[in-house]
N, C-alpha and C positions, 0 to 999 in steps of 0.2 A: 266482500265483507258479509259475515253472517248477520242476518237480521236478529235484533234482540227481541226476545219474547218475554214480556213481564209474566211473572207467576208461572214460570215453566215447571216449578216444583209441584204444581197441582194439576198439570195437564192430563194426568191419567184419571182424574176424578170427573164424574158427570156432576156438575153443580146444579143443585135444586134450591131455588128461592121459595121458601114456604111462607108466602105473604100475598095477601090480596091488594096491598097498597100500590097504586100506580106510581107513587113517588119513590117507593123503594126499588121498583123495577127500573125506573128511569136512572136512579143513582147507581144501581149495580151495573147497568148497561154502560155507564160512564167509565167503568174500570176495564172496558174492552174484553169482557169475559163472555163466553157462550154459556148460557144457562137455560134451564126450563123452570116453569112455575108450577108448583103443585100445592093445592090448598085442601086441607081436610076440613070438613064441616064441623061446627060446634066445638071447637077446642076451648076448654075452660081457661078463662083468663083471670080467675080469682087468685088471691094470695093470702097467706097468713097475716093477720093484722099486727103481728109483732115486727114485721119487716119495715124498714125505713129507707128513704132515698133510693140510692142506686141498687140496693138489695132487691127492690120490687121489680123493675124491668129485667134484671138479670135472672131472677127466679121465674118470671113469666116466660122469658125467651127460652130458658132451659126446659121448662115444662112443655112448651110448644114443640121443641125439638124431640123430646121424649115420645110425643104422640106419633111421631113418624118412624120410630125405631123399628117396629115389627114389620113395616112395609118397605123399608129401604133396601136397595141392592148393595152388594159388596163394594162397588166402585162409586157409590154416590157420596157427595158431600152436601149436607143439608145446611142451609143458612136460615135462621129464624131471628126475629127482632121484636122488641117491644119498646114503646116510648111513653114516658110519663112526664107530666109537668108538675113541679113542686113549687109551692109558694108558702113561706113560713112553716115549713114541715108538713103542710097539707098537700095531699096528692090530688091533682085534677086529672081524671081519665077522660074518656070520650063522653060528651054530654048526651043525655037520653032524649032531651027535647030542645026546641029552639029557645025556650025561656031559660032552660038551664045553661045553654051556650051563652046567652046574654049575661047571666049571673057570673059565669066564669070570667068573661071579658071585663066586667065591672071590677071584679076582684084583681085582675092583672093590671088594670089601668093605672098608670103613673108609678108602677112599682117594678122591682127586679124579681125575676123568678129563674128557676133552673129547668132546663129540658134535659132529661136523662134517657139515653137509649141503651138498652141491654141487648147484646147480640150473642147468639150461640152458634158455634160451628160444630157439626157432628158428622163423623164417619162411623163405620162399624167399629173401628178401633180406638177412636179418640173423641173427646168432647172438650171444647174450650169455650168459656163464657167470659165476656168482658163488657165494660160499659164506658160511655163517654158522656160528659156533662158540659153543657153550654149555658152561660149566664146570659139572660135576655132581659133588656129593660124596655118597658113600654112607656111611651109618652102618655099623658092624660088623654083618654078617649072620651069624646062627648057621647051622650046618649044617642044622638042622631047617627054618629059614625058606627056605633055598636049595632044599632037597629039595621042600618043599611047593609053592613057586612053580613050579619047573621041571616037576614031575609034573602039576600042575593046569593050568598055562597053556601049557606046551609052546612056549616062545618061539623056535622054530627059524627063524621068518621075520624075526627082529629082530636088527639089529647089536648086538653086546655082550650078547646073550641076555636083554634085558629091554625091557619097554614101560613108560615112565614113568607112563602113564595107567592101569596095572594095579596089582594088589595090592602088588607089590614096590616100585613108585614111592611108594605111599601110606605104607608102613612103612619103607622104606629110604633114600629120598632126603632128606638132612638140609639140603642147601643147593644152590641153583641160581643161577648168574649168566649172564644172557643170555635168549634166547627159549625159553620152555617148549615152544612148538609145534615149534621146531627139533628138540628131543629126540624129539618124536613123529614127526618125519620130513619136516617142511616149514616153513621159516621164513616164515610167511605175511605177517608185517609187512614184511619185507625184499622178499619177492616182489611185494607190492602196490606198494612204492616203485619197483621195477625195471619193473613193468608200466606205471606212470605215465609213465616216461621213454621208452617205446617210441614 
């Protein structure tokens, strides 16, 4: 019996994950794909202030992919992603300071918010951008809990100032609708479906 190989349709591509995130690397590895990581320095992550919700991470992931266009080989498939946290239409990106991280967590405490990841797949001949949204509800966080988490885990590289797979996710997240992995930074189930369509 012949062994089934998932995603046989993209076997001729060399897959490149264009991300510094250890979580995205871990999640992409979970799809049992061979890939390399390539990161260009100083990619602009700004966006027009007319964009809202899912438009923001989709725009940024698209722009990240475009930064690789001139240096990519014919047989490469580039994957870029960007994640934002939205609460009451306000976008929380990565905090610049520990104090800002605490402010963000105070804002999320006791409320529901959306985590939206935009993903762009690009080869020399095609480009596809999509997004996934997960609703996350936080229990009320005490000042001590916020202080402990921020000082110990220093979540300055995370949108919304938290990692769902860390202590704060264990003690604080009371409800989640949608992809858990999306909250970690890559909606791998949706990514798998999109790769199957290429």
